[in-house]
C-alpha positions in Angstrom: -31.6 -5.1 -24.0 -29.5 -2.2 -22.4 -27.3 -2.1 -25.1 -30.0 -1.3 -27.5 -31.2 1.4 -26.4 -31.9 4.9 -28.2 -33.2 8.1 -27.8 -36.3 9.6 -28.5 -37.3 11.1 -31.6 -38.1 14.8 -30.4 -36.5 16.7 -27.6 -36.9 20.3 -26.2 -35.1 22.6 -24.3 -35.4 22.4 -20.4 -34.1 26.0 -20.4 -32.6 23.9 -17.1 -28.7 23.3 -16.9 -28.5 20.2 -15.1 -31.2 18.5 -17.1 -30.1 19.8 -20.7 -32.6 19.1 -23.4 -35.1 16.3 -22.7 -38.3 14.3 -24.5 -40.7 16.9 -25.9 -43.5 15.1 -24.0 -42.2 15.4 -20.8 -43.1 18.3 -18.3 -41.2 20.0 -15.9 -41.7 21.7 -12.3 -40.2 23.4 -9.4 -39.9 20.6 -6.5 -42.4 22.9 -4.7 -44.6 21.5 -7.0 -43.7 17.9 -6.6 -42.7 17.4 -2.9 -44.5 18.6 0.6 -42.2 19.2 3.1 -43.0 16.9 6.3 -42.3 17.7 9.8 -44.1 14.7 12.4 -42.9 14.2 15.4 -42.9 12.6 18.5 -42.6 8.9 17.3 -39.4 8.2 19.1 -40.1 4.2 19.4 -40.0 4.1 15.9 -37.6 2.3 13.2 -34.7 4.0 13.0 -33.3 5.1 9.8 -30.3 7.0 7.8 -29.9 8.1 4.7 -26.0 7.5 3.1 -24.0 7.9 0.3 -24.0 4.7 -1.1 -27.4 3.4 -0.8 -30.3 5.7 0.2 -32.5 5.3 3.5 -32.2 2.5 4.7 -32.8 1.0 8.5 -30.0 2.2 11.4 -29.0 -1.1 12.5 -28.2 -1.9 8.6 -25.8 0.7 8.8 -24.0 0.4 12.3 -23.6 -3.4 10.6 -21.5 -2.3 8.2 -19.2 0.6 9.2 -18.1 2.0 13.2 -20.6 4.9 12.8 -22.0 5.4 16.5 -25.2 3.4 17.6 -27.9 6.5 18.7 -30.7 4.0 20.0 -30.2 5.8 23.4 -31.0 9.2 22.4 -33.8 11.3 22.8 -35.2 10.6 19.7 -38.6 13.0 20.8 -37.3 16.1 17.6 -36.5 13.1 15.4 -38.6 13.1 12.6 -41.3 10.2 10.9 -40.4 8.9 7.5 -44.1 6.9 5.8 -43.2 4.6 3.1 -43.1 6.6 0.2 -41.4 9.3 1.5 -38.4 11.2 0.1 -35.4 12.3 2.6 -32.4 13.6 2.3 -29.3 14.8 5.3 -29.3 18.5 3.8 -25.6 19.0 5.4 -24.4 15.5 2.6 -27.3 15.9 -0.6 -24.6 17.6 -2.6 -23.0 14.0 -2.4 -25.9 12.0 -3.0 -27.4 11.4 0.4 -30.7 11.3 -0.8 -33.5 8.9 -1.1 -36.9 6.9 -1.6 -37.9 5.3 1.5 -39.2 2.1 1.8 -40.0 1.9 5.2 -41.9 4.1 8.1 -39.7 5.0 10.9 -37.7 8.3 12.3 -34.7 10.4 10.9 -32.1 12.9 13.0 -34.1 16.1 13.4 -30.9 17.7 10.8 -33.1 15.0 7.9 -35.1 16.8 5.3 -38.3 15.1 4.9 -40.4 15.5 1.6 -43.8 13.6 0.2 -44.1 13.0 -3.3 -47.4 14.2 -5.0 -49.1 13.0 -7.8 -47.5 14.0 -10.4 -44.2 12.4 -9.1 -43.7 8.8 -7.9 -41.0 8.3 -5.4 -39.3 5.5 -6.9 -38.7 7.8 -10.1 -37.4 10.5 -8.5 -35.2 7.9 -5.7 -32.9 7.3 -8.6 -33.8 11.0 -10.6 -32.3 12.8 -7.3 -29.3 10.2 -6.8 -27.8 11.3 -10.3 -24.5 13.0 -10.1 -25.9 15.8 -11.7 -29.2 16.5 -9.5 -25.9 16.8 -6.2 -24.1 19.0 -8.5 -27.0 20.8 -9.0 -27.6 20.5 -4.8 -24.3 21.7 -4.2 -25.3 24.7 -6.4 -28.1 26.0 -4.0 -26.7 24.6 -0.6 -25.4 27.3 1.4 -22.3 27.5 4.0 -18.9 28.8 4.8 -17.5 25.7 3.7 -18.1 22.9 1.3 -17.9 20.3 5.1 -21.1 22.8 6.3 -23.1 23.1 3.2 -26.4 22.8 3.3 -29.6 22.4 1.0 -32.3 23.8 2.8 -35.8 22.5 2.6 -36.8 26.6 0.6 -33.9 26.2 -2.0 -34.6 22.4 -2.3 -38.4 23.8 -3.1 -36.2 25.7 -6.4 -34.7 23.1 -8.1 -36.7 22.2 -11.3 -37.3 18.2 -12.0 -38.3 16.5 -15.7 -41.4 14.6 -14.9 -42.6 12.2 -17.6 -46.4 11.1 -17.6 -46.9 8.4 -14.9 -46.9 5.1 -16.8 -43.4 6.0 -17.8 -42.4 7.1 -14.7 -43.4 3.4 -13.6 -41.5 1.9 -16.6 -38.2 4.2 -16.4 -39.2 2.3 -12.2 -39.0 -0.8 -13.4 -36.7 -1.1 -16.3 -33.9 0.5 -14.3 -34.9 -2.0 -11.1 -34.8 -5.1 -13.8 -31.4 -4.1 -14.9 -29.9 -3.3 -11.0 -30.5 -6.1 -10.2 -28.7 -7.5 -13.3 -25.8 -5.7 -13.0 -26.1 -6.2 -9.1 -25.7 -9.8 -8.9 -22.8 -9.5 -12.0 -20.8 -7.5 -9.1 -21.4 -9.8 -6.3 -19.9 -12.8 -8.8 -17.1 -11.0 -9.3 -16.3 -9.5 -5.9 -16.9 -13.6 -4.3 -14.4 -14.0 -7.4 -12.0 -11.4 -6.0 -12.8 -12.7 -2.1 -11.5 -15.6 -2.9 -8.0 -14.4 -4.3 -7.4 -12.8 -1.5 -7.8 -16.1 0.8 -5.8 -17.6 -1.7 -2.8 -15.5 -2.0 -2.8 -15.1 2.4 -2.9 -19.2 1.9 0.2 -19.1 -0.4 2.2 -16.4 1.6 1.4 -18.3 5.2 2.8 -21.0 3.7 5.7 -19.5 2.6 5.9 -17.6 5.9 5.7 -20.2 8.8 7.9 -22.6 6.9 4.9 -25.1 6.0 7.1 -25.8 2.7 10.5 -26.2 1.7 10.4 -23.8 -1.5 13.9 -25.4 -3.1 12.3 -29.3 -2.8 8.8 -28.5 -2.7 8.7 -30.8 0.4 8.4 -29.9 4.3 11.4 -29.1 6.1 13.6 -32.0 7.5 12.8 -29.9 11.1 10.6 -27.9 12.9 11.0 -26.5 16.4 8.7 -24.5 18.6 7.9 -21.3 17.8 7.5 -19.7 21.4 4.3 -18.4 20.2 1.0 -21.0 21.3 -1.0 -19.1 18.0 1.7 -19.2 16.1 2.8 -23.1 16.3 6.3 -25.6 15.1 8.6 -22.8 12.1 11.7 -24.7 10.4 14.6 -25.8 13.3 17.1 -23.7 11.6 15.3 -20.1 11.4 15.2 -17.9 13.6 12.5 -16.1 15.6 13.1 -11.9 16.6 11.0 -8.5 16.7 11.1 -6.1 13.8 13.1 -4.2 16.8 16.1 -6.2 15.8 16.1 -6.1 11.7 15.4 -2.3 11.5 17.7 0.7 11.8 14.9 3.4 12.4 11.1 3.6 12.9 8.8 6.6 12.6 5.9 8.5 11.5 5.1 11.8 9.7 4.3 14.8 10.9 0.9 15.8 12.4 -1.1 18.4 10.7 0.8 18.2 7.0 -2.6 17.1 5.6 -3.3 20.9 5.9 -0.3 20.9 3.3 -2.4 18.9 0.6 -2.0 19.9 -3.1 -1.7 19.2 -6.6 1.9 18.6 -7.1 4.9 18.1 -5.2 6.1 15.3 -3.6 3.7 11.7 -2.9 1.7 12.2 0.3 2.2 8.8 1.7 -1.5 7.5 3.5 -2.8 4.2 4.9 -5.1 4.5 1.8 -1.6 4.1 -0.2 -1.3 0.6 1.2 -2.7 -3.2 0.9 -3.4 -6.0 2.8 -3.1 -8.4 -0.3 0.3 -6.4 -1.7 2.9 -5.2 -1.2 3.5 -2.5 -4.0 2.2 1.0 -3.3 -1.3 1.7 -4.1 -1.6 4.9 -6.1 -5.4 4.7 -6.9 -5.8 7.4 -4.8 -3.1 10.0 -4.8 -2.7 13.1 -2.7 0.7 15.0 -3.3 1.8 17.9 -0.6 3.5 21.4 -1.0 6.2 20.6 1.5 6.3 22.9 4.4 10.0 24.3 5.7 10.9 21.9 8.2 13.6 19.6 9.8 11.1 16.7 10.4 10.2 16.4 6.5 13.9 14.8 6.8 12.4 11.9 8.6 9.2 11.7 7.3 10.9 10.8 3.7 11.1 7.1 2.1 13.5 5.8 0.9 14.2 2.5 -1.4 13.1 0.0 0.2 11.8 1.2 3.8 9.0 -0.7 4.9 5.9 1.1 5.4 3.0 -0.3 7.6 -0.3 1.4 9.3 -0.6 2.3 12.7 -4.1 3.4 12.4 -7.3 2.1 10.7 -7.0 -0.7 8.6 -4.3 -2.2 10.3 -2.0 -4.8 8.8 -1.6 -2.8 6.2 1.4 -3.2 4.7 3.9 -1.6 1.5 7.6 -1.5 0.7 9.1 1.2 -1.4 10.2 -0.3 -4.4 13.9 0.7 -6.1 13.6 4.2 -8.2 10.6 5.7 -6.3 9.6 9.2 -6.7 10.3 11.7 -3.5 7.4 10.6 -0.5 6.5 11.4 2.5 5.1 9.4 5.1 1.9 10.6 7.3 1.4 10.5 10.7 -0.9 7.1 10.7 2.0 5.5 8.5 5.1 4.2 10.0 8.4 3.6 8.3 10.8 1.1 9.1 14.2 1.0 7.5 14.9 -2.7 7.0 18.9 -2.8 8.4 21.5 -4.1 5.5 21.9 -7.8 4.6 17.5 -8.4 5.4 14.9 -8.8 2.2 12.4 -5.3 3.0 10.1 -8.3 1.0 10.7 -10.9 3.3 9.5 -8.2 6.4 6.8 -7.3 4.3 5.4 -10.6 3.8 5.6 -11.6 7.4 4.1 -8.9 8.3 1.2 -9.5 5.5 0.8 -13.1 6.6 -0.7 -14.8 9.5 1.6 -13.8 11.7 1.7 -10.6 11.4 -2.3 -9.4 11.2 -2.5 -11.9 13.9 0.1 -9.3 15.7 -1.6 -6.5 15.0 -5.2 -7.3 15.7 -3.8 -8.8 19.0 -1.8 -5.7 19.9 -4.4 -2.6 19.4 -5.2 -0.2 21.5 -8.8 0.8 22.2 -10.3 4.8 21.4 -11.8 6.6 19.1 -10.4 5.2 16.6 -7.7 1.6 17.4 -3.7 2.0 16.8 -0.8 1.1 17.2 2.1 2.5 18.6 5.5 2.6 17.5 6.8 0.2 20.0 3.8 -2.0 19.1 5.3 -1.8 15.3 8.5 -2.9 16.7 7.5 -5.5 18.3 6.0 -7.3 15.4 7.5 -11.1 15.7 9.6 -11.7 12.5 10.4 -14.8 11.9 14.4 -14.9 10.1 15.0 -17.4 7.5 18.9 -16.9 6.1 19.3 -14.3 3.6 19.6 -16.7 0.1 16.7 -18.3 1.7 14.8 -15.4 2.5 15.5 -14.6 -1.5 14.1 -17.9 -3.1 11.0 -17.7 -0.6 10.2 -14.1 -2.3 10.4 -14.9 -4.9 8.4 -18.1 -5.0 5.6 -16.5 -3.3 5.7 -13.3 -6.3 5.7 -16.0 -9.1 2.7 -17.8 -7.5 0.5 -14.4 -6.7 1.3 -12.7 -10.4 -1.3 -14.4 -12.0 -4.1 -14.1 -8.8 -2.8 -10.1 -8.9 -4.0 -10.8 -12.5 -7.6 -12.1 -12.3 -8.1 -10.2 -9.8 -6.7 -6.7 -10.9 -9.3 -8.0 -14.2 -12.3 -8.8 -12.2 -12.0 -5.0 -10.1 -11.3 -3.5 -13.5 -14.8 -5.3 -14.5 -16.6 -3.8 -10.7 -15.0 -0.1 -11.8 -16.1 -0.1 -15.3 -19.3 -1.9 -14.6 -20.2 0.6 -11.7 -19.3 4.3 -13.9 -21.9 2.5 -16.6 -24.3 2.0 -14.0 -24.2 5.7 -13.2 -24.1 6.9 -16.2 -27.3 4.7 -17.6 -29.3 5.8 -15.1 -28.5 9.5 -15.5 -29.5 9.0 -18.9 -32.7 7.3 -18.3 -34.2 9.5 -15.7 -33.4 12.6 -17.8 -35.2 11.2 -21.3 -31.2 10.5 -22.8 -32.1 7.1 -23.5 -36.1 5.9 -24.1 -36.4 2.3 -22.9 -40.3 2.6 -23.0 -40.6 -0.4 -25.6 -37.8 -2.2 -24.0 -39.5 -1.6 -20.4 -42.4 -3.6 -22.0 -40.4 -7.0 -23.2 -39.2 -7.4 -19.3 -41.2 -9.9 -17.3 -42.2 -9.0 -13.7 -40.0 -9.0 -11.2 -40.4 -12.3 -8.3 -41.3 -11.0 -5.5 -39.2 -14.2 -3.6 -36.2 -13.1 -5.1 -35.9 -10.2 -3.0 -35.9 -12.8 -0.5 -33.1 -14.1 -1.3 -29.2 -13.5 -1.3 -27.8 -11.9 -4.1 -24.8 -13.1 -3.1 -25.9 -16.7 -3.6 -26.9 -16.3 -7.0 -24.5 -16.8 -10.1 -25.8 -14.9 -13.3 -27.1 -16.4 -16.1 -24.5 -16.8 -18.8 -26.2 -14.7 -21.1 -26.4 -12.0 -18.8 -22.8 -12.7 -18.2 -21.8 -12.6 -22.1 -23.6 -8.8 -22.6 -22.1 -7.5 -19.2 -19.1 -8.6 -19.5 -19.0 -7.0 -22.8 -20.4 -3.6 -21.7 -17.7 -3.6 -18.8 -14.6 -3.9 -21.5 -16.3 -1.2 -23.3 -17.7 0.9 -21.1 -14.6 3.4 -20.6 -14.8 3.7 -25.1 
């Protein structure tokens, strides 16, 4: 269904850079003829809505359940703008990032948001897909005004100037139906893969916990001969010959990076290791999001520089994220949000890392958080992490056992995540190609069944994709990067 799509028979130059060529029978028009700005106010008791980059217009209660954003229900809402179901709303400060969308709900949005009502030529559902494409986001950025990127604003008078493509209304209906149907199938597949990743993470934690708490002697595959009370209620019993201590007893240095170093970010230079480079499921540093430094000339660089074998611990946001610097790692420095701990000679950095990754370290980390704008750990909190300490030779054997057990799970998880990422990229490209007329979906849409309205009430996370869908989407995911 997806792979067989072809371009339209004939095209014309739109004269609009962000659209390029469009089907010959499509119209083009400025937004001032396609939308009407709405400024209805004085409805403080209506449902609160938010406009998000990821999902468009949603109920604010859904946003608050997924993030740490503050509830605005106690604010004076007399100036909030009314949104009718079918309207388009956008955050004028973030439209260029994709914070725009069609509303299924009647409700109110912040006075800083803009409400646009589609006119007779434009379906709101088609506009939702069109205005959320990366190419429109770039056009919105071009029309936005401000002295810096964090202050750019797409004002209503500039939104009106942007030209959009306008297929015939029946074709807009077909495009929306095709994309709704296809998107639900893709999302169902992605959710199934996300469930797999969650299960794999749970298995990894169970393996680490089993080894770190001494539930199994990996040399024999059986429990240890004798156990003792750890003295910690939530930890229980541990092998009799293991020691229990604090992280401060097995490291020689605990420090963080300097404040303000984010201003030295550059395209080249040493690595700048942030919390985003740590993980809760592995000791390996993640480099899918890399920041480098134009290193400042300061003595503080010495204490922030990472050495091979250093244990790295998040001290704010995503508490419980851990990493171990590998041998031969390139020059790198920790941010102020990452603690660098240098293990004493004779200690296994990997063993210490797995203790902190296990439920032992994770429980302590959550119990030690300090409140405030952001949950944080002090350096004393880091030094007080509880450590279970077998003899060094046993540490090495346990680490080898953990990593052998984890290796296949890591490969499965990486493969599933790669398919999710590739398919998400493909979805974005497919939507963009369809709404700008690069692919003709009219015949494919006509063959699609109507979506069962009851399906919208079903938790998609509990629905498994069909074999046919799985095969098709897996083939797309594997070939999407080609």
